[in-house]
C-alpha positions as a Markdown table, in Angstrom:
| # | Residue | x | y | z |
|---|---|---|---|---|
| 1 | Met | 216.2 | 156.6 | 149.6 |
| 2 | Gly | 217.5 | 159.0 | 147.2 |
| 3 | Ile | 217.2 | 159.8 | 143.3 |
| 4 | Ile | 219.7 | 160.9 | 141.1 |
| 5 | Gln | 219.9 | 161.8 | 137.5 |
| 6 | Ser | 223.4 | 162.5 | 137.1 |
| 7 | Gly | 224.7 | 162.0 | 133.3 |
| 8 | Ser | 228.1 | 160.6 | 134.6 |
| 9 | Val | 226.5 | 158.0 | 136.7 |
| 10 | Ile | 224.1 | 157.1 | 133.8 |
| 11 | Ala | 226.8 | 157.1 | 131.3 |
| 12 | Gln | 228.6 | 154.5 | 133.8 |
| 13 | Leu | 225.8 | 152.2 | 134.2 |
| 14 | Asn | 225.1 | 152.4 | 130.1 |
| 15 | Ala | 228.6 | 151.3 | 129.8 |
| 16 | Met | 227.7 | 148.3 | 132.0 |
| 17 | Gly | 224.9 | 147.4 | 130.0 |
| 18 | Ile | 222.4 | 148.2 | 132.6 |
| 19 | Leu | 220.6 | 151.2 | 131.4 |
| 20 | Thr | 219.2 | 152.0 | 127.5 |
| 21 | Gln | 217.1 | 154.8 | 128.0 |
| 22 | Pro | 218.8 | 158.5 | 128.6 |
| 23 | Asp | 215.6 | 159.2 | 130.9 |
| 24 | Ser | 216.1 | 156.5 | 133.3 |
| 25 | Asn | 216.2 | 157.4 | 137.0 |
| 26 | Val | 218.5 | 156.0 | 139.3 |
| 27 | Phe | 217.5 | 155.6 | 143.0 |
| 28 | Ile | 219.6 | 154.9 | 146.2 |
| 29 | Phe | 218.6 | 152.4 | 148.8 |
| 30 | Asp | 220.2 | 152.4 | 152.2 |
| 31 | Pro | 218.6 | 150.0 | 154.4 |
| 32 | Ser | 219.9 | 151.7 | 157.3 |
| 33 | Val | 217.4 | 154.2 | 156.7 |
| 34 | Ser | 214.4 | 152.7 | 158.5 |
| 35 | Ser | 211.9 | 155.1 | 157.1 |
| 36 | Phe | 212.3 | 153.6 | 153.5 |
| 37 | Thr | 212.1 | 150.1 | 152.2 |
| 38 | Leu | 213.2 | 148.2 | 149.2 |
| 39 | Gln | 209.5 | 147.9 | 148.5 |
| 40 | Asn | 209.4 | 151.7 | 148.5 |
| 41 | Ala | 212.2 | 152.1 | 145.7 |
| 42 | Ile | 210.2 | 149.6 | 143.8 |
| 43 | Asp | 207.4 | 151.7 | 143.9 |
| 44 | Ala | 208.9 | 154.6 | 142.8 |
| 45 | Cys | 210.1 | 153.3 | 139.8 |
| 46 | Thr | 208.1 | 153.7 | 136.3 |
| 47 | Ala | 207.9 | 150.6 | 134.4 |
| 48 | Asp | 209.4 | 149.9 | 131.3 |
| 49 | Lys | 211.6 | 153.1 | 131.6 |
| 50 | Gly | 214.9 | 151.4 | 132.7 |
| 51 | Asp | 215.0 | 152.4 | 136.1 |
| 52 | Val | 217.7 | 151.3 | 138.4 |
| 53 | Ile | 218.0 | 150.8 | 142.0 |
| 54 | Ile | 221.5 | 150.8 | 143.8 |
| 55 | Trp | 221.6 | 149.1 | 146.9 |
| 56 | Val | 224.6 | 150.6 | 149.2 |
| 57 | Gly | 224.9 | 147.8 | 151.5 |
| 58 | Gly | 223.4 | 145.8 | 154.7 |
| 59 | Gly | 220.9 | 143.3 | 155.3 |
| 60 | His | 217.0 | 144.1 | 154.5 |
| 61 | Glu | 214.7 | 142.2 | 157.0 |
| 62 | Val | 211.5 | 142.0 | 155.6 |
| 63 | Ser | 208.0 | 141.2 | 157.1 |
| 64 | Thr | 206.4 | 140.9 | 154.0 |
| 65 | Pro | 207.4 | 139.6 | 150.7 |
| 66 | Val | 209.2 | 142.2 | 148.5 |
| 67 | Leu | 207.3 | 142.5 | 145.4 |
| 68 | Phe | 209.1 | 143.0 | 141.9 |
| 69 | Asn | 206.2 | 144.3 | 140.0 |
| 70 | Lys | 207.8 | 146.9 | 138.1 |
| 71 | Ala | 208.8 | 145.7 | 134.3 |
| 72 | Gly | 212.3 | 147.0 | 133.5 |
| 73 | Ile | 214.0 | 147.9 | 136.6 |
| 74 | Thr | 217.2 | 147.0 | 137.5 |
| 75 | Leu | 218.5 | 146.4 | 141.3 |
| 76 | Ile | 222.3 | 146.1 | 142.0 |
| 77 | Gly | 224.1 | 145.8 | 145.0 |
| 78 | Thr | 227.4 | 147.8 | 145.2 |
| 79 | Gly | 229.6 | 145.1 | 146.0 |
| 80 | Arg | 232.0 | 147.0 | 148.6 |
| 81 | Gly | 234.7 | 144.7 | 147.1 |
| 82 | Tyr | 233.3 | 141.5 | 147.6 |
| 83 | Asn | 234.0 | 138.7 | 145.3 |
| 84 | Arg | 230.6 | 139.0 | 143.3 |
| 85 | Leu | 229.1 | 135.4 | 144.1 |
| 86 | Ala | 229.6 | 136.6 | 147.9 |
| 87 | Ala | 228.2 | 139.9 | 147.5 |
| 88 | Gly | 224.5 | 138.8 | 148.3 |
| 89 | Glu | 226.1 | 138.1 | 152.0 |
| 90 | Gly | 226.0 | 141.9 | 152.2 |
| 91 | His | 222.9 | 142.8 | 150.1 |
| 92 | Ala | 220.5 | 140.4 | 151.3 |
| 93 | Ile | 216.7 | 140.2 | 151.4 |
| 94 | Tyr | 215.8 | 137.9 | 154.5 |
| 95 | Ala | 212.4 | 136.9 | 156.2 |
| 96 | Ala | 211.5 | 138.4 | 159.4 |
| 97 | Ala | 211.0 | 135.6 | 162.3 |
| 98 | Ser | 207.2 | 136.3 | 161.4 |
| 99 | Leu | 207.2 | 135.5 | 157.9 |
| 100 | Thr | 207.0 | 131.9 | 157.4 |
| 101 | Asp | 204.3 | 131.4 | 155.1 |
| 102 | Glu | 205.7 | 133.3 | 151.7 |
| 103 | Pro | 209.1 | 133.7 | 150.2 |
| 104 | Ala | 211.3 | 136.7 | 151.1 |
| 105 | Ala | 210.7 | 138.1 | 147.4 |
| 106 | Lys | 207.8 | 137.5 | 144.6 |
| 107 | Ile | 208.9 | 138.7 | 141.2 |
| 108 | Thr | 206.0 | 138.8 | 138.8 |
| 109 | Glu | 207.5 | 141.2 | 136.1 |
| 110 | Ala | 210.7 | 141.3 | 133.7 |
| 111 | Cys | 213.6 | 142.9 | 135.9 |
| 112 | Arg | 217.3 | 142.7 | 136.5 |
| 113 | Ile | 218.9 | 141.6 | 140.1 |
| 114 | Ile | 222.3 | 141.8 | 140.3 |
| 115 | Glu | 224.6 | 140.4 | 143.2 |
| 116 | Ile | 221.4 | 140.4 | 145.7 |
| 117 | Gly | 221.0 | 137.7 | 148.2 |
| 118 | Phe | 217.7 | 136.1 | 149.6 |
| 119 | Ala | 217.0 | 133.9 | 152.6 |
| 120 | Ser | 213.5 | 132.5 | 153.8 |
| 121 | Arg | 211.7 | 131.0 | 156.4 |
| 122 | Asp | 209.1 | 129.6 | 154.8 |
| 123 | Thr | 207.2 | 126.4 | 156.1 |
| 124 | Gly | 204.2 | 126.7 | 154.0 |
| 125 | Ala | 202.3 | 123.7 | 151.9 |
| 126 | Thr | 202.7 | 125.3 | 148.5 |
| 127 | Phe | 204.9 | 123.7 | 146.0 |
| 128 | Phe | 207.6 | 126.4 | 146.5 |
| 129 | Ser | 207.6 | 126.0 | 150.4 |
| 130 | Gly | 210.8 | 127.3 | 151.8 |
| 131 | Ala | 211.5 | 128.9 | 148.4 |
| 132 | Ala | 213.6 | 132.2 | 149.4 |
| 133 | Ala | 212.3 | 133.7 | 146.1 |
| 134 | Leu | 209.7 | 133.0 | 143.8 |
| 135 | Ile | 209.7 | 134.3 | 140.2 |
| 136 | Gly | 206.0 | 133.5 | 138.4 |
| 137 | Gly | 203.4 | 131.4 | 140.6 |
| 138 | Glu | 200.5 | 132.7 | 142.3 |
| 139 | Ala | 198.4 | 133.1 | 139.2 |
| 140 | Asp | 200.8 | 135.6 | 138.3 |
| 141 | Ala | 203.1 | 133.0 | 136.2 |
| 142 | Thr | 203.8 | 135.8 | 133.5 |
| 143 | Pro | 207.1 | 137.2 | 133.9 |
| 144 | Phe | 209.1 | 137.6 | 130.8 |
| 145 | Gly | 213.0 | 138.3 | 130.6 |
| 146 | Val | 213.6 | 137.7 | 134.4 |
| 147 | His | 217.8 | 138.0 | 134.8 |
| 148 | Met | 219.6 | 137.1 | 138.0 |
| 149 | Leu | 223.0 | 137.3 | 138.2 |
| 150 | Asn | 225.6 | 136.9 | 140.7 |
| 151 | Cys | 222.9 | 136.3 | 143.5 |
| 152 | Arg | 223.4 | 134.4 | 146.4 |
| 153 | Phe | 220.7 | 132.2 | 147.9 |
| 154 | Pro | 222.2 | 130.5 | 151.2 |
| 155 | Lys | 220.6 | 128.5 | 153.6 |
| 156 | Trp | 221.7 | 130.1 | 156.6 |
| 157 | Gly | 220.2 | 127.4 | 158.9 |
| 158 | Leu | 216.7 | 128.6 | 158.3 |
| 159 | Asp | 213.6 | 126.8 | 157.0 |
| 160 | Asn | 214.3 | 127.7 | 153.3 |
| 161 | Arg | 214.1 | 124.3 | 151.8 |
| 162 | Ile | 214.8 | 125.9 | 148.3 |
| 163 | Gly | 216.6 | 128.5 | 147.0 |
| 164 | Leu | 214.8 | 129.7 | 144.1 |
| 165 | Ala | 211.3 | 128.8 | 142.8 |
| 166 | Ile | 210.0 | 129.3 | 139.4 |
| 167 | Glu | 206.6 | 128.9 | 138.0 |
| 168 | Gly | 205.1 | 129.3 | 134.3 |
| 169 | Ser | 207.8 | 132.3 | 133.1 |
| 170 | Ser | 209.4 | 132.5 | 130.0 |
| 171 | Asp | 213.0 | 133.4 | 129.1 |
| 172 | Val | 214.5 | 133.6 | 132.4 |
| 173 | Leu | 218.1 | 133.6 | 132.7 |
| 174 | Ile | 219.9 | 132.3 | 136.1 |
| 175 | Glu | 223.5 | 133.1 | 135.9 |
| 176 | Glu | 226.4 | 133.0 | 138.1 |
| 177 | Cys | 224.7 | 132.6 | 141.1 |
| 178 | Gly | 225.4 | 130.5 | 144.3 |
| 179 | Phe | 223.2 | 128.3 | 146.1 |
| 180 | Glu | 224.7 | 126.9 | 149.1 |
| 181 | Gly | 223.1 | 124.9 | 152.1 |
| 182 | Val | 224.5 | 126.7 | 155.0 |
| 183 | Gly | 223.8 | 125.0 | 158.2 |
| 184 | Gly | 222.0 | 122.3 | 156.5 |
| 185 | Ala | 221.5 | 121.2 | 153.0 |
| 186 | Phe | 218.9 | 122.5 | 150.5 |
| 187 | Asp | 216.3 | 120.3 | 149.3 |
| 188 | Ser | 216.7 | 121.7 | 146.1 |
| 189 | Gly | 218.7 | 124.9 | 144.7 |
| 190 | Ile | 216.1 | 125.6 | 142.1 |
| 191 | Tyr | 212.7 | 124.0 | 141.7 |
| 192 | Val | 211.0 | 124.7 | 138.4 |
| 193 | Gln | 207.2 | 124.1 | 138.0 |
| 194 | Gly | 204.7 | 125.0 | 135.2 |
| 195 | Ala | 205.0 | 125.4 | 131.3 |
| 196 | Thr | 208.3 | 127.5 | 131.4 |
| 197 | Gln | 209.8 | 128.4 | 128.3 |
| 198 | Asn | 213.4 | 129.4 | 127.4 |
| 199 | Leu | 214.8 | 128.8 | 131.0 |
| 200 | Glu | 218.8 | 129.1 | 131.2 |
| 201 | Val | 220.5 | 128.1 | 134.2 |
| 202 | Arg | 224.3 | 128.7 | 133.3 |
| 203 | Asn | 227.4 | 129.0 | 135.2 |
| 204 | Cys | 226.0 | 128.7 | 138.4 |
| 205 | Arg | 227.4 | 126.9 | 141.8 |
| 206 | Phe | 225.4 | 124.6 | 143.7 |
| 207 | Arg | 227.0 | 123.4 | 147.3 |
| 208 | Gln | 225.3 | 121.4 | 149.8 |
| 209 | Cys | 222.2 | 120.6 | 147.7 |
| 210 | Thr | 220.4 | 117.5 | 147.8 |
| 211 | Tyr | 219.6 | 118.1 | 144.2 |
| 212 | Ala | 220.7 | 121.2 | 142.1 |
| 213 | Ile | 217.3 | 121.6 | 140.2 |
| 214 | Thr | 214.2 | 119.9 | 140.8 |
| 215 | His | 211.0 | 119.6 | 138.3 |
| 216 | Gly | 208.0 | 119.6 | 139.7 |
| 217 | Ala | 204.6 | 119.0 | 137.9 |
| 218 | Phe | 204.2 | 120.3 | 134.7 |
| 219 | Ala | 201.1 | 121.6 | 132.2 |
| 220 | Gly | 201.6 | 121.9 | 128.7 |
| 221 | Gly | 204.5 | 119.3 | 128.3 |
| 222 | Gly | 206.7 | 120.7 | 130.9 |
| 223 | Pro | 209.9 | 123.1 | 130.7 |
| 224 | His | 212.0 | 124.0 | 127.8 |
| 225 | Ala | 215.3 | 124.7 | 129.7 |
| 226 | Leu | 219.4 | 124.6 | 129.4 |
| 227 | Tyr | 221.3 | 123.6 | 132.3 |
| 228 | Lys | 224.7 | 124.4 | 131.1 |
| 229 | Gly | 228.2 | 125.0 | 132.8 |
| 230 | Asn | 227.0 | 124.8 | 136.3 |
| 231 | Val | 229.4 | 123.4 | 138.9 |
| 232 | Leu | 228.1 | 121.1 | 142.0 |
| 233 | Glu | 229.6 | 120.0 | 145.6 |
| 234 | Asp | 228.1 | 117.4 | 147.6 |
| 235 | Ala | 224.8 | 117.9 | 145.2 |
| 236 | Lys | 223.3 | 115.9 | 142.6 |
| 237 | Leu | 222.3 | 117.7 | 139.4 |
| 238 | Leu | 218.7 | 116.9 | 138.4 |
| 239 | Asp | 215.8 | 115.6 | 139.9 |
| 240 | Ser | 213.2 | 114.9 | 137.1 |
| 241 | Gly | 210.1 | 113.9 | 139.5 |
| 242 | Gly | 209.5 | 111.3 | 136.5 |
| 243 | Asn | 208.0 | 114.3 | 134.3 |
| 244 | Ala | 208.1 | 115.0 | 131.1 |
| 245 | Ala | 210.1 | 118.1 | 129.7 |
| 246 | Thr | 211.9 | 119.4 | 126.8 |
| 247 | Ala | 215.4 | 120.1 | 128.2 |
| 248 | His | 219.3 | 120.0 | 127.6 |
| 249 | Val | 221.8 | 119.0 | 130.4 |
| 250 | Thr | 225.1 | 120.1 | 129.0 |
| 251 | Gly | 228.9 | 120.9 | 129.9 |
| 252 | Asn | 228.3 | 120.8 | 133.7 |
| 253 | Phe | 230.7 | 119.7 | 136.3 |
| 254 | Leu | 229.9 | 117.0 | 138.6 |
| 255 | Glu | 232.0 | 115.1 | 141.6 |
| 256 | Thr | 230.0 | 112.0 | 141.3 |
| 257 | Ala | 229.4 | 109.3 | 138.4 |
| 258 | Thr | 226.8 | 109.3 | 135.5 |
| 259 | Asn | 223.3 | 108.1 | 136.0 |
| 260 | Ala | 221.5 | 107.7 | 139.2 |
| 261 | Thr | 224.6 | 108.8 | 141.1 |
| 262 | Ser | 223.9 | 112.4 | 139.7 |
| 263 | Tyr | 220.4 | 112.5 | 138.6 |
| 264 | Asp | 217.2 | 110.7 | 140.1 |
| 265 | Asp | 217.4 | 108.1 | 137.4 |
| 266 | Thr | 219.5 | 106.7 | 134.5 |
| 267 | Val | 220.3 | 108.9 | 131.9 |
| 268 | Gly | 218.5 | 106.7 | 129.5 |
| 269 | Thr | 215.3 | 106.8 | 131.6 |
| 270 | Leu | 215.6 | 110.7 | 131.8 |
| 271 | Gln | 216.2 | 111.0 | 127.8 |
| 272 | Gly | 212.9 | 109.1 | 127.3 |
| 273 | Gln | 211.1 | 111.8 | 129.5 |
| 274 | Gly | 212.7 | 114.5 | 127.0 |
| 275 | Ile | 216.1 | 115.5 | 128.7 |
| 276 | Gln | 218.7 | 115.4 | 126.7 |
| 277 | Phe | 222.1 | 115.2 | 127.7 |
| 278 | Ser | 225.9 | 116.0 | 126.5 |
| 279 | Gly | 229.5 | 117.0 | 127.3 |
| 280 | Asn | 228.8 | 116.7 | 131.0 |
| 281 | Gln | 232.2 | 116.1 | 133.4 |
| 282 | Tyr | 231.7 | 113.4 | 136.0 |
| 283 | Ser | 233.9 | 111.8 | 138.6 |
| 284 | Glu | 237.3 | 110.9 | 137.5 |
């Protein structure tokens, strides 16, 4: 791991909208350097300073979850010429064989994660069992403003039943991410539980997922959510679990017909639970 404060690098990142403070530090993380871990890089950051970690490529096997517990940091993969939706294949946080009871990453503070992959072996009994990454949860359900962009959640034939779990967080944006049941279908690409406010899932791709998004048990009236512009292949869009919510499902593209072939129940029933629908595209 290295640290740079080059004015030209910071200026370029500012131009991309990644940095906002002139005294931010830029850290370089190389997973091939065994003496440093991604957790070391996160720990070296200063909260609320706009620090950036640039991942230069390569998979990162972890035996304990990576803790994104510094507010205001950005983790970005270098890409190496990949399609941005596929970049997580070369910049992946994945669980070691011994890590079978927790996600590969836990996000408990506001941060931005760009072009990173997540894969898990979790077989536990908690609500997020099988999730490759968890936002909030475990009495830390307070992150505000998490942004995940162009991240990849592949099943890779492992035990990760869920791509991403979210509990009780607010102003979370999941954007242009890919959820793919490689080697077997995901039960759900995204699992949402708790009093989640202003959750937006937009322009994501869900492939080989029994459901793209699942609503679990809620307190405080369920999630306030917007699901917009997502594309589904071999997947239903929403499993409401019969739970009340305040959500809008709009402008999504599905291979299936409306009602129970695209959701866990009819649109009319889901509307009675507080989930509204407009402008979705169904099979022709």
